[in-house]
Every structure is written in C-alpha cells, then in structure tokens.
C-alpha positions as CSV (number, residue, x, y, z in Angstrom):
1,M,89.2,95.6,92.5
2,V,92.3,95.6,90.9
3,L,94.0,92.2,89.5
4,P,97.3,91.4,88.2
5,P,97.3,91.0,84.0
6,G,96.2,87.8,82.7
7,I,94.1,87.1,86.1
8,K,90.1,87.2,85.7
9,S,87.7,88.2,88.2
10,E,85.3,85.2,89.0
11,K,82.3,88.0,89.7
12,P,82.7,90.7,86.8
13,K,79.1,90.9,87.2
14,Q,79.4,92.4,90.9
15,I,82.4,94.6,90.0
16,T,80.8,96.2,87.1
17,Q,77.6,96.9,89.4
18,L,80.4,98.2,92.3
19,K,81.5,100.9,89.4
20,Q,78.3,102.1,88.5
21,Y,77.2,102.4,92.0
22,L,80.7,104.8,93.0
23,D,80.0,106.7,89.2
24,K,76.3,107.1,90.8
25,T,77.6,108.3,93.8
26,F,81.1,110.6,93.2
27,R,81.2,110.6,89.5
28,I,83.9,108.7,88.3
29,K,85.6,107.4,85.3
30,D,87.1,104.2,84.4
31,L,90.5,104.8,83.4
32,G,91.4,100.9,83.3
33,Q,94.4,99.4,84.7
34,L,96.6,101.5,87.1
35,N,100.0,102.6,85.8
36,Y,100.6,105.9,87.0
37,F,98.7,108.1,89.6
38,L,100.2,111.4,91.3
39,G,103.6,110.4,90.7
40,I,103.3,107.0,91.8
41,E,103.9,104.3,89.3
42,A,102.2,101.0,89.9
43,F,103.5,97.7,88.5
44,R,101.7,94.1,88.5
45,T,102.8,90.6,88.1
46,S,101.4,87.4,89.1
47,D,103.7,88.0,92.1
48,G,102.3,90.7,93.2
49,L,102.3,94.7,93.0
50,N,105.1,97.1,93.0
51,L,104.6,100.7,94.0
52,C,107.6,103.2,93.2
53,Q,108.2,106.9,92.4
54,R,111.3,106.6,89.9
55,K,109.9,109.1,87.4
56,Y,109.4,111.7,90.6
57,A,112.8,110.9,92.1
58,L,114.6,111.1,88.5
59,E,113.1,114.8,88.6
60,I,114.2,115.6,91.2
61,L,117.6,114.7,90.8
62,E,117.9,116.4,87.6
63,E,116.2,120.0,88.9
64,N,118.8,120.1,91.5
65,G,121.8,118.6,89.3
66,F,122.4,115.3,91.3
67,L,121.6,112.9,87.9
68,D,125.4,112.5,87.7
69,A,126.3,112.3,91.5
70,K,128.2,109.9,93.1
71,P,125.9,107.8,95.1
72,A,125.9,107.3,99.0
73,Q,125.4,104.0,100.7
74,T,123.1,105.5,103.4
75,P,120.7,108.7,103.2
76,I,122.5,110.0,106.3
77,N,125.4,110.2,107.9
78,T,125.8,108.0,111.2
79,G,125.0,109.6,114.1
80,Q,124.8,113.0,112.8
81,K,122.5,115.4,114.8
82,L,121.4,118.5,113.1
83,T,120.6,121.8,114.9
84,N,119.5,124.9,114.6
85,T,122.7,127.2,115.9
86,E,125.4,125.5,113.6
87,A,126.5,127.1,110.3
88,T,125.1,130.2,108.5
89,L,121.9,130.7,107.3
90,L,120.5,130.0,103.7
91,D,119.9,132.8,101.3
92,K,117.4,131.0,99.7
93,P,115.4,129.1,102.5
94,E,112.7,128.8,99.7
95,E,114.7,126.4,97.6
96,Y,115.4,124.4,101.0
97,R,111.7,124.2,101.7
98,R,110.7,123.0,98.0
99,L,113.3,120.4,98.2
100,V,112.2,119.2,101.5
101,G,108.7,119.4,100.5
102,K,109.0,116.7,97.5
103,L,111.1,114.3,99.4
104,L,108.2,114.0,102.1
105,Y,105.8,113.2,99.3
106,L,108.8,110.7,98.3
107,T,108.3,108.8,101.4
108,N,105.1,107.3,100.5
109,T,107.1,104.8,98.4
110,R,110.5,105.1,100.1
111,P,110.1,104.2,103.9
112,D,114.0,103.9,104.1
113,I,114.6,107.7,103.7
114,S,111.8,108.7,106.5
115,Y,114.1,109.3,109.2
116,V,116.0,111.7,107.5
117,V,113.4,113.7,105.9
118,Q,111.5,114.0,109.8
119,Q,114.7,115.6,110.4
120,L,115.3,118.2,107.7
121,S,111.7,118.9,108.3
122,Q,112.3,120.8,111.6
123,F,114.3,123.1,109.9
124,V,112.4,124.4,107.1
125,D,111.8,127.9,108.9
126,K,115.3,128.9,109.3
127,P,117.4,126.6,107.3
128,R,121.2,126.6,107.4
129,S,124.1,125.3,105.0
130,T,124.4,122.0,107.4
131,H,121.1,121.1,106.8
132,L,121.2,121.7,102.9
133,M,124.2,119.4,102.7
134,A,122.0,116.8,104.8
135,T,119.5,117.2,101.8
136,H,122.1,116.8,99.5
137,R,123.5,113.4,100.8
138,V,119.8,112.3,100.6
139,L,119.5,112.7,96.9
140,R,123.1,111.1,96.4
141,F,121.4,108.3,98.1
142,L,118.4,108.4,96.2
143,K,120.8,108.5,92.9
144,G,121.8,104.7,93.5
145,S,118.3,103.3,93.4
146,P,115.7,105.7,92.4
147,G,113.2,103.1,91.1
148,K,113.1,101.6,94.7
149,G,109.8,101.2,95.8
150,L,107.5,99.2,97.8
151,F,106.2,95.5,96.9
152,F,102.9,94.0,98.1
153,P,103.2,89.9,97.5
154,S,100.2,88.4,95.8
155,C,100.3,85.5,98.2
156,S,100.5,86.3,101.8
157,R,99.1,86.2,105.3
158,L,96.3,88.4,106.4
159,K,97.8,88.8,109.9
160,L,99.2,92.3,111.4
161,Q,102.4,92.0,112.8
162,A,104.3,95.6,114.6
163,Y,107.4,96.8,115.6
164,S,107.8,100.0,118.0
165,D,110.9,101.9,118.9
166,S,111.9,105.1,120.4
167,D,115.2,107.0,120.7
168,W,114.9,108.9,123.9
169,A,115.5,112.3,124.4
170,T,117.2,112.3,121.0
171,C,116.7,116.2,120.0
172,S,119.2,118.3,121.6
173,E,117.4,121.4,121.9
174,T,114.1,120.3,123.5
175,R,115.2,117.1,124.4
176,R,112.0,115.3,123.2
177,S,112.0,111.4,122.1
178,I,111.6,110.0,118.7
179,T,108.6,107.7,118.0
180,G,109.1,105.1,115.2
181,Y,107.0,101.9,114.0
182,C,106.3,99.8,111.3
183,I,103.4,97.4,110.8
184,Y,103.3,94.5,108.4
185,L,100.5,92.7,107.0
186,G,101.8,89.1,106.4
187,E,105.1,90.3,104.4
188,S,104.1,93.6,103.0
189,L,104.7,97.1,105.0
190,I,101.5,99.1,105.0
191,S,102.1,101.6,107.9
192,W,105.0,103.4,109.5
193,K,106.1,106.5,110.8
194,T,108.9,108.4,112.2
195,K,107.7,111.8,114.4
196,K,109.0,113.5,117.5
197,Q,107.0,113.3,120.5
198,A,104.9,115.7,121.7
199,T,106.2,116.2,125.3
200,V,109.6,115.2,127.2
201,S,109.6,111.6,128.7
202,R,111.8,110.9,131.8
203,S,112.8,107.9,131.1
204,S,113.6,105.7,128.1
205,S,110.7,103.4,129.2
206,E,108.1,106.2,129.3
207,A,109.5,107.3,126.1
208,E,109.0,103.5,124.5
209,Y,105.5,103.3,126.2
210,R,104.8,106.4,124.5
211,A,106.0,104.9,120.7
212,L,104.0,101.5,121.5
213,A,100.9,103.9,122.5
214,S,101.2,105.0,119.0
215,T,101.8,102.1,117.4
216,T,98.2,100.7,119.5
217,C,96.2,103.2,118.0
218,E,97.8,102.5,114.4
219,I,97.1,99.2,114.9
220,H,93.6,99.6,116.3
221,W,92.6,101.8,113.2
222,L,93.7,99.4,110.9
223,L,91.7,96.3,112.4
224,Y,88.6,98.7,111.9
225,L,89.8,99.0,108.1
226,L,90.2,95.2,108.0
227,A,87.1,94.7,109.4
228,D,85.2,96.8,106.8
229,F,86.4,94.7,104.1
230,G,85.4,91.5,105.9
231,I,88.5,90.3,107.4
232,K,88.7,89.4,111.0
233,P,92.3,88.5,112.5
234,N,92.5,85.1,114.5
235,G,94.3,86.3,117.2
236,P,96.2,89.4,118.9
237,T,98.1,91.3,116.9
238,T,102.0,90.8,117.8
239,L,103.7,94.0,118.7
240,F,107.5,93.8,119.2
241,C,109.2,96.0,121.7
242,D,112.9,96.1,122.5
243,N,112.2,97.8,125.9
244,Q,111.7,95.1,129.0
245,S,110.2,98.0,131.3
246,A,107.6,99.2,128.8
247,I,106.6,95.6,128.0
248,A,106.0,95.3,131.6
249,I,104.3,98.7,132.2
250,G,101.7,97.3,129.4
251,E,101.1,94.3,130.6
252,N,100.7,95.1,134.5
253,H,97.1,95.7,134.9
254,V,97.6,97.8,138.1
255,F,98.6,101.6,138.2
256,H,101.6,102.3,140.4
257,E,104.1,105.5,141.4
258,R,106.4,104.6,138.4
259,T,103.2,105.3,135.9
260,K,101.0,107.8,137.2
261,H,103.0,110.8,135.6
262,I,102.2,109.0,132.2
263,E,98.9,110.7,130.5
264,I,96.0,108.7,130.8
265,D,95.8,108.4,126.7
266,C,99.0,106.8,126.9
267,H,97.3,103.9,128.8
268,I,95.3,102.7,125.8
269,V,97.8,100.0,125.3
270,K,97.0,98.4,129.0
271,Q,93.8,98.5,127.6
272,K,94.4,96.7,124.2
273,V,96.4,93.9,125.6
274,C,93.4,93.3,128.3
275,E,91.2,93.1,125.1
276,K,93.6,90.8,123.7
277,M,93.8,93.4,120.5
278,I,97.5,93.2,121.1
279,K,100.0,91.0,122.5
280,L,103.4,92.6,123.5
281,M,106.3,90.6,122.5
282,S,110.2,91.3,123.4
283,I,113.0,91.3,120.7
284,P,116.7,92.2,120.8
285,S,117.5,95.7,119.9
286,Q,119.4,94.4,116.8
287,K,116.5,92.5,115.3
288,Q,114.4,95.4,115.9
289,V,113.1,96.8,112.4
290,A,111.9,100.0,113.5
291,D,115.1,100.8,114.8
292,G,115.9,102.7,111.1
293,F,112.8,105.3,111.9
294,T,114.3,106.4,114.8
295,K,118.2,107.2,114.1
296,A,120.8,107.3,111.4
297,L,122.1,104.0,111.5
298,P,125.9,102.8,110.0
299,K,126.1,101.2,106.9
300,L,125.6,97.2,108.2
301,S,122.9,98.2,110.8
302,F,121.1,100.1,107.5
303,D,121.4,97.3,105.1
304,T,119.7,94.9,107.4
305,F,117.0,98.2,108.1
306,H,116.6,97.9,104.0
307,S,116.5,94.4,103.3
308,K,113.4,93.6,105.9
309,L,111.3,96.7,104.4
310,G,110.2,94.7,101.2
311,L,111.8,97.3,98.5
312,Q,112.0,96.3,95.1
313,D,113.6,98.0,92.3
314,I,111.5,97.1,88.8
315,H,114.1,98.8,87.0
316,A,117.2,97.3,88.4
317,P,119.4,94.8,85.9
318,A,117.7,91.6,87.9
319,Y,114.4,92.6,86.4
320,G,115.9,92.1,82.9
321,G,116.5,95.9,82.4
322,V,114.0,98.7,81.5
323,T,110.7,97.2,80.9
324,K,108.3,98.2,78.7
325,Y,106.4,99.5,81.5
326,A,109.2,101.4,82.5
327,Q,109.5,103.3,79.0
328,A,106.0,104.0,79.2
329,A,106.5,105.8,82.7
330,K,109.0,108.2,81.2
C-alpha cells in the first residue's frame, strides 16, 4: 500500500504482515516510497498521485536532436492517412523501429499520443520517409510538455464509466476499422486502447458494435479486479457510444438478419446488458471522449479530447517551477 506523504496508515501492523508474506512468497525488497520505476516517475501529494515519464521523454528528444525543436500543437496532422506506398523507403529502418518502440512505452502515461503511435507501429516492417516525418511531429508535440502524465485524485468515486468509439474502414489498404475506448474509475483514466480491428466490418454499426464488445470485455476484467479488492459497484457500468444503431443491436435481445454475420463472441454486449453489468448510453459525437483514440483530430477537437484525459504536468510553472522531486528524478 502506498500512501501520500504525511498520511499514516491506520493499520501499520497489517501492512507489515503483508510485506512479510510477500517477501516469504516472492523474495521482495522494501524500497520505501515509490519515486521512480522503469522510467515512470511518481509524485504524491495530499491531492493525489501523478505518474509521468518526463526523464524518459527528454532522453528520446535528446537522442533524436529535438530538444530545441519548435513544439507542435497536435501529435499528427489533421486527417493525415499513412500508407505503405507513398514516399521512399528508409535507408536505416532500424532507427525508425527503435523510435516507435520507445514511443509505444511512452503511451503508458501519455494516452494522448496513442492513436498516432498505433498508426506508426504498422509500418515498422518497411518504413518510409513520410512515416519518419510523422514520428518527428510526435517528438515536436512532446517537446511542448514532456512532463505531462496521468493524475489520479485521492478523492474520487469508485464507479466505472466507459466510452467506446470506432472509425469505420479507416485503413485505405485493408478497409479495417479502428477500435478506441477509454475507461474511468471516478475521474481517473485507468484503461484505454487504440487498435485496428481483426476483420473488415460491413457497416459503421458493425464496426461500432465490435468496439463495444472490446470495451465490454475490458470492463468485465476490471470488475473482476475491483472485486479482488473488495469493491462492488452499486449499479451497472455506464458505457457511452455515439452510434444509435450499435446501441439498438446491443439492447435488442432478439437476433435478426442484420446481426447474423457478426461473430457470436461479439454478442457478449447483449449478454452483459441482460445481466445489468453494463448500461448502454447514447452520447453526441462532439462529446465522445474516445474520438481521439480513433482518428487524427483538428486542434480545437484535440484540445477538448486532451483536457478530458486528466493529464497534469507537475513540472509546469503552475506548480511553482521545478520541484525537489523533479530535480531528484534527473
């Protein structure tokens, strides 16, 4: 158990017993308060916990010569579509692969670059100059705020809320759609995903329904995890979707011709709605938080998406300059 500085546990004996049990079972070592682990920096206050990868991000910028670059306002150009055919092949593809691999690890605390990194990771086999230019824009975006990371407030409702979205047939080469979702525990973003769907969807409703199925499976797993901690939700998890047809299919308990071609496993949505584990709710597209996980947004829309992710920058001037923690993490 990790507590904010200045707050003492009411059950220190139980915590000591737990540590002894873990040490006996797994041979662990108590390193005290968490500050830095595997490139992830942790900063605690009475308000909550901030996780970021500032040092890791700065190392990426320095390694690629972008410490003095002009910051970009978005991680990808609006509406940009990357393909396997445009521009020339890179002479040193291993450099591109190494950079994309590092950006993938950075998405652990930077969900705002998840979509573009997912797009870039599709071309590690035969990267081209346009793909490298796109990674450079991501670096320029990170230059503007390398210290941003996830913030988990200490006072938050223990209730799950999810947003599911899909961009239909977005891949110009395979015509497969993109699944995107994000799940909040109270006000804290705890799970998100951007992934190309495994099969081609014959309609936007089918693509949205497949995204709902993926989100439902993640919610199911999170509920199991919360149950292990002794937390039981008071009601069904609200799952927001901006496609009325997909919601209608999910709430309709009768299979009909329009849904027969969808794999049976996707109908887990119907089952969990019947079990009252989830509750499907309609939401306008302009308020769909998961929209930024499925497409390249214009600046205004991206700023709205970015503001809803709950990211904070403990190194920004609003926090009083560079803190002692920031200096210790260097």
